[in-house]
matplotlib code that plots the C-alpha trace (Angstrom):
import matplotlib.pyplot as plt

x = [-16.3, -16.2, -15.0, -18.1, -16.1, -16.8, -14.3, -14.9, -13.3, -14.3, -14.7, -13.3, -13.7, -15.4, -17.2, -18.6, -17.7, -20.6, -22.6, -22.6, -20.3, -17.5, -15.1, -17.5, -20.5, -23.0, -25.3, -29.1, -31.1, -35.2, -38.0, -39.0, -41.5, -38.7, -36.8, -37.7, -37.5, -33.9, -32.6, -33.9, -32.3, -28.8, -29.1, -29.5, -28.5, -24.7, -25.7, -28.8, -26.9, -23.6, -25.5, -25.0, -28.2, -28.7, -25.4, -26.6, -30.1, -28.6, -25.8, -27.8, -30.4, -27.6, -25.6, -29.2, -31.9, -29.6, -27.4, -24.2, -21.4, -22.1, -19.1, -16.4, -16.1, -13.1, -14.6, -11.9, -13.1, -13.5, -10.2, -8.8, -10.6, -9.5, -6.0, -6.1, -7.9, -11.1, -13.0, -17.0, -18.9, -22.3, -24.2, -26.6, -26.9, -28.5, -31.9, -34.2, -31.7, -29.3, -26.9, -29.9, -31.1, -27.8, -29.2, -32.9, -32.3, -30.4, -32.9, -36.1, -34.4, -33.4, -36.9, -38.7, -36.2, -37.3, -40.6, -42.2, -44.6, -44.6, -42.2, -42.0, -39.4, -38.7, -37.5, -36.2, -35.5, -37.2, -34.5, -34.8, -38.5, -38.5, -36.0, -37.9, -41.1, -39.1, -38.0, -41.5, -42.9, -40.6, -41.2, -44.9, -44.7, -46.7, -45.2, -45.1, -43.3, -42.8, -41.9, -42.0, -44.6, -42.1, -39.6, -43.1, -43.5, -39.7, -39.6, -42.6, -41.5, -40.2, -43.7, -45.4, -43.3, -43.7, -47.5, -47.3, -45.2, -48.1, -46.4, -48.5, -46.8, -47.5, -47.3, -44.9, -46.4, -44.9, -41.9, -39.8, -41.4, -38.5, -36.1, -36.0, -40.2, -40.4, -37.9, -39.7, -43.4, -41.8, -40.5, -43.9, -45.2, -43.1, -43.7, -47.2, -47.3, -43.9, -45.2, -45.0, -43.3, -39.6, -38.6, -35.6, -33.7, -32.2, -28.6, -26.1, -28.3, -31.2, -30.1, -27.5, -27.3, -28.6, -25.5, -23.4, -26.2, -27.0, -22.7, -22.0, -24.7, -23.3, -19.3, -20.1, -19.5, -16.2, -15.6, -16.0, -14.3, -11.1, -11.3, -12.1, -9.6, -6.7, -8.1, -7.8, -5.0, -2.9, -3.5, -6.4, -6.1, -7.0, -5.2, -8.9, -12.5, -14.8, -18.6, -21.4, -22.7, -26.4, -27.0, -24.0, -25.2, -23.4, -20.6, -20.0, -20.2, -17.0, -15.3, -15.5, -13.0, -10.5, -11.0, -7.9, -5.7, -4.3, -3.3, -6.7, -7.7, -11.3, -13.3, -17.1, -19.1, -22.0, -24.6, -24.2, -27.3, -27.4, -24.3, -22.7, -23.5, -26.7, -29.0, -30.0, -27.7, -27.4, -23.5, -23.5, -19.8, -19.4, -22.6, -23.4, -22.2, -23.2, -26.5, -29.4, -30.9, -33.3, -31.8, -28.4, -25.5, -23.7, -22.7, -26.8, -27.7, -29.0, -29.5, -27.9, -31.1, -31.1, -34.0, -32.4, -32.3, -34.1, -31.7, -31.9, -30.2, -31.4, -31.2, -33.9, -31.5, -28.7, -31.5, -30.8, -29.8, -27.5, -24.9, -24.5, -22.1, -19.4, -19.2, -18.8, -16.1, -14.3, -14.4, -14.0, -10.4, -9.3, -9.7, -12.1, -11.9, -15.2, -15.8, -19.3, -21.1, -23.7, -26.6, -25.6, -21.8, -23.6, -26.0, -23.2, -21.0, -24.1, -24.0, -21.0, -21.0, -24.0, -22.2, -18.2, -19.5, -23.5, -24.0, -26.8, -26.2, -28.1, -28.1, -26.8, -24.3, -23.2, -22.4, -19.2, -18.8, -18.2, -15.9, -13.2, -12.8, -11.8, -9.4, -5.9, -5.0, -2.6, -2.2, -0.3, -3.5, -6.1, -9.9, -12.7, -15.8, -19.6, -22.1, -24.6, -28.0, -29.0, -30.2, -34.3, -36.0, -34.0, -35.0, -37.8, -35.1, -33.2, -35.2, -36.0, -32.7, -30.2, -31.5]
y = [-1.9, -5.0, -8.3, -10.6, -13.7, -16.1, -18.6, -22.5, -23.3, -22.6, -19.0, -15.9, -13.2, -11.1, -13.5, -17.0, -19.6, -20.7, -22.6, -19.8, -20.6, -18.3, -21.3, -23.6, -21.6, -20.8, -22.8, -22.4, -24.9, -24.0, -25.3, -26.5, -24.1, -21.4, -22.9, -20.9, -18.1, -18.4, -19.7, -17.0, -14.3, -16.5, -16.4, -13.1, -11.0, -10.1, -9.3, -6.9, -5.2, -4.9, -3.6, 0.4, 1.8, -0.2, 1.2, 4.5, 4.3, 3.0, 5.5, 8.6, 7.5, 7.5, 10.6, 13.1, 10.7, 8.9, 11.9, 9.8, 10.0, 9.7, 12.2, 10.5, 12.5, 12.8, 12.2, 14.9, 14.0, 10.9, 10.5, 12.4, 10.3, 6.6, 8.3, 7.3, 8.4, 7.8, 8.2, 7.9, 6.3, 8.6, 5.9, 7.8, 10.7, 8.9, 9.3, 7.4, 7.4, 4.2, 2.1, -0.2, 1.8, 0.7, -2.4, -1.8, 0.8, -2.0, -5.4, -3.1, -1.6, -5.6, -6.7, -4.2, -5.6, -9.3, -7.9, -7.8, -5.5, -6.7, -6.3, -8.0, -7.1, -8.7, -5.8, -6.0, -2.7, -1.2, 0.6, -2.1, -1.6, 1.7, 1.8, -0.9, 1.4, 3.9, 2.7, 1.2, 4.7, 6.1, 3.4, 3.1, -1.2, -2.4, -3.2, -5.6, -5.7, -8.6, -7.9, -9.1, -7.8, -7.5, -5.3, -3.2, -2.1, -0.7, 0.1, 2.5, 5.4, 3.3, 1.7, 4.7, 5.7, 2.5, 2.7, 6.5, 5.4, 3.3, -0.3, -3.1, -4.2, -7.9, -8.9, -12.1, -13.5, -17.1, -17.5, -14.7, -12.1, -10.5, -10.5, -14.7, -14.6, -11.9, -13.5, -16.8, -15.4, -13.2, -16.5, -18.0, -15.5, -15.8, -19.3, -18.6, -15.6, -17.0, -15.1, -11.7, -11.1, -10.3, -10.5, -8.4, -9.8, -6.8, -8.7, -11.1, -14.0, -16.0, -18.6, -17.8, -15.6, -13.3, -13.1, -11.8, -9.3, -7.6, -7.6, -5.5, -3.1, -2.2, -2.6, 1.0, 2.1, 1.0, 2.1, 5.5, 5.1, 4.6, 7.5, 9.3, 8.5, 8.6, 13.3, 13.5, 11.2, 10.5, 6.6, 4.7, 2.3, 2.4, 0.4, -1.2, -1.6, -1.8, -2.4, -4.1, -7.6, -9.1, -11.0, -8.6, -5.8, -3.2, -4.7, -6.0, -3.1, -1.7, -4.2, -5.4, -3.5, -4.2, -7.9, -8.5, -6.1, -7.9, -4.6, -4.2, -5.4, -6.2, -5.9, -7.6, -6.6, -8.8, -8.7, -10.2, -8.7, -9.6, -11.3, -14.5, -17.4, -15.7, -17.0, -13.6, -13.5, -13.1, -13.5, -16.1, -16.8, -17.5, -19.9, -21.2, -23.7, -25.1, -25.3, -24.1, -21.3, -19.1, -20.8, -21.1, -22.7, -20.8, -20.8, -20.5, -20.3, -24.2, -27.0, -30.4, -32.0, -28.6, -26.1, -22.8, -21.3, -17.2, -14.4, -11.3, -7.9, -4.9, -3.8, -4.8, -5.1, -7.6, -9.7, -12.7, -16.4, -16.7, -14.5, -14.2, -17.2, -14.3, -13.6, -17.1, -17.8, -14.2, -15.9, -19.4, -18.2, -16.0, -12.7, -10.5, -10.3, -11.0, -9.5, -8.6, -5.9, -6.1, -4.1, -2.0, -1.7, -0.2, 2.3, 3.5, 3.9, 5.8, 8.0, 8.5, 9.5, 11.7, 14.1, 13.9, 14.7, 15.5, 12.4, 10.2, 6.7, 3.9, 0.6, -1.2, 1.3, 1.8, -1.8, -1.3, 2.2, -0.2, -2.6, 1.3, 0.0, -3.3, -2.7, -1.8, 1.5, 3.6, 7.2, 6.6, 4.5, 5.4, 3.6, 3.7, 2.7, 2.4, 4.5, 2.4, 4.3, 7.0, 6.8, 8.3, 4.9, 4.2, 7.0, 5.7, 2.5, 5.4, 7.2, 4.5, 2.9, 6.2, 7.7]
z = [35.2, 37.1, 35.1, 33.5, 33.0, 35.9, 36.9, 36.6, 40.0, 43.9, 42.4, 44.0, 46.7, 44.6, 41.5, 42.1, 40.0, 37.4, 40.3, 42.7, 44.7, 47.0, 48.0, 49.7, 50.1, 47.8, 45.0, 44.5, 46.6, 45.1, 45.3, 41.7, 40.5, 41.2, 38.9, 36.1, 37.5, 39.6, 36.0, 33.5, 36.0, 35.8, 32.6, 31.6, 34.4, 33.6, 29.9, 30.8, 33.6, 31.3, 28.3, 27.7, 27.9, 31.2, 32.3, 31.0, 32.9, 36.1, 36.8, 35.5, 38.7, 40.9, 40.2, 39.4, 42.0, 44.3, 44.7, 44.3, 45.1, 48.4, 50.3, 51.8, 55.2, 57.6, 61.1, 62.9, 66.0, 66.5, 64.9, 67.7, 70.2, 68.5, 68.0, 64.0, 60.8, 60.1, 57.2, 56.6, 53.7, 53.8, 52.5, 54.9, 53.1, 49.6, 48.6, 51.6, 53.7, 53.2, 50.8, 49.8, 46.9, 45.0, 44.7, 44.5, 41.3, 39.5, 40.4, 39.4, 36.1, 35.5, 36.4, 33.6, 30.6, 32.0, 31.4, 35.2, 36.0, 40.4, 42.6, 46.1, 48.7, 52.4, 54.6, 58.8, 59.1, 56.4, 54.4, 51.5, 51.6, 51.6, 48.6, 46.7, 46.9, 46.5, 42.9, 42.0, 42.7, 39.9, 37.7, 38.1, 39.0, 41.8, 45.1, 47.9, 50.6, 53.4, 57.1, 60.2, 63.0, 65.2, 62.8, 61.6, 65.7, 65.8, 62.4, 62.5, 60.5, 57.3, 57.7, 57.1, 54.2, 52.6, 52.9, 51.5, 48.4, 47.6, 48.7, 50.1, 53.6, 54.6, 58.2, 58.5, 61.4, 62.2, 64.0, 65.8, 63.3, 61.7, 58.3, 58.3, 58.4, 56.3, 53.8, 54.3, 53.6, 50.0, 48.5, 49.3, 46.8, 44.6, 44.3, 43.6, 41.0, 38.8, 35.8, 36.5, 39.7, 40.5, 43.6, 44.7, 47.8, 49.7, 50.9, 49.5, 50.4, 48.7, 45.4, 43.2, 41.4, 43.7, 46.1, 43.1, 41.8, 44.8, 45.7, 41.9, 42.5, 45.7, 44.6, 43.7, 47.2, 47.3, 43.8, 45.2, 48.1, 46.1, 44.0, 47.0, 49.0, 46.2, 46.4, 50.0, 51.0, 47.5, 47.8, 47.0, 49.7, 53.2, 56.3, 57.5, 56.2, 58.6, 58.0, 60.3, 58.7, 58.9, 55.4, 54.1, 51.3, 53.0, 53.8, 50.2, 48.6, 50.5, 50.6, 47.2, 45.5, 48.1, 48.2, 46.1, 48.0, 50.5, 52.0, 53.0, 56.0, 56.3, 59.5, 59.7, 62.9, 63.7, 66.2, 69.8, 70.6, 74.4, 74.6, 71.7, 74.7, 75.8, 73.9, 72.5, 69.6, 66.0, 65.6, 63.2, 62.4, 66.0, 66.4, 63.6, 61.1, 57.8, 56.2, 53.7, 54.1, 52.0, 48.7, 49.3, 51.4, 53.7, 57.5, 59.7, 63.1, 64.0, 65.9, 65.3, 63.4, 61.6, 62.8, 62.2, 65.6, 66.3, 66.3, 68.5, 68.0, 68.5, 64.9, 62.7, 59.9, 61.6, 63.2, 60.8, 61.6, 58.3, 56.2, 52.9, 51.3, 50.0, 53.9, 55.2, 52.3, 53.7, 57.2, 56.5, 54.6, 56.6, 54.8, 56.8, 60.3, 62.2, 65.2, 67.2, 69.0, 71.9, 71.7, 74.3, 72.7, 69.6, 71.7, 73.0, 70.2, 67.9, 70.9, 70.9, 66.9, 67.4, 70.2, 68.6, 64.9, 64.9, 62.4, 64.3, 63.1, 62.1, 64.8, 61.9, 61.8, 65.0, 65.4, 63.1, 65.4, 68.2, 66.5, 67.0, 70.8, 69.8, 66.9, 68.5, 66.0, 65.8, 64.6, 61.3, 60.0, 57.6, 58.5, 56.3, 57.7, 55.9, 57.5, 56.1, 57.3, 58.9, 62.7, 62.2, 61.5, 65.3, 67.1, 69.5, 70.4, 71.4, 73.3, 75.4, 75.9, 76.2, 79.5]

ax = plt.figure().add_subplot(projection="3d")
ax.plot(x, y, z, "-o")
ax.set_aspect("equal")
plt.show()
């Protein structure tokens, strides 16, 4: 089990300090009206989520409802193609089709124990919205999901699933009409409904304690990988771990239990969109500077006067102008290598996995797959890649762009 303790210095790779900082990034920059809500979370989340009854219910749902542990699959044909030993952590096989359900169950259970009966969430690719709506249906709670108009159009299957599950889907019509704007609308709602509402943030972003809380719930991914890899190879430690990064929840989850293992190379892959210098990109570590976004200090794509630059990615889940503070610290410290993949590279990598392994990945995961072309792999290396979601939701995009 993860340690409950906090460091009073600049934090560690896995845990922030008492003020919510990973190195130079983190904190809680919030309106006064949200102070009580955020403080209530900060003061209670550790004791609640490590309470025996909470852990018992959480683990039971992960096993019997979600279907964990998710498989660690040795991808034989793609391994031969890249002359390496490539294992896929199959988060796409979870109930609802992605890793997002790990965090949604944890936060809704937490909200229940705090007496919150109304749940709100933001979503880009729709997987977090579906996961949150699913858990709310399971527990009989009201659910409101904010989603950019552009994402509602390109992720129609997930919108239909949310509505069928009983959630209200509220379009975000401002800005780029994507994930950033959905998050803005969710925060406004929370300000207006502070007493009965819990905001289930879907990634390792937002004010402290959200980045730490989400990372803890998602750390089940790497916890399982270590055990599964040992069973298959005789060693818990791979040479490389690869994941896509927008806000960064799946990357935080699969990196977590390897962060303090210096022999394991961590590779995060951002969305380069139409090209890093094209003006249509979401590669935050290449284009961003230190700033405040959605309640925390991190790397943000912004103008010189602090206005957020609109991101672009073919992948709705990576279409975000920042990264979580944990990842900003991993980048600044050099603990993780940050690469990027264009829309076209992601599409081709998705097609490659589909044809070689019979697995259609989410467009988000396809960006991680595209990094295989950029790494100098050897046949004696073991690489674990987080297949964070399945591609059902992206079939319309695939059919339009892959001829």
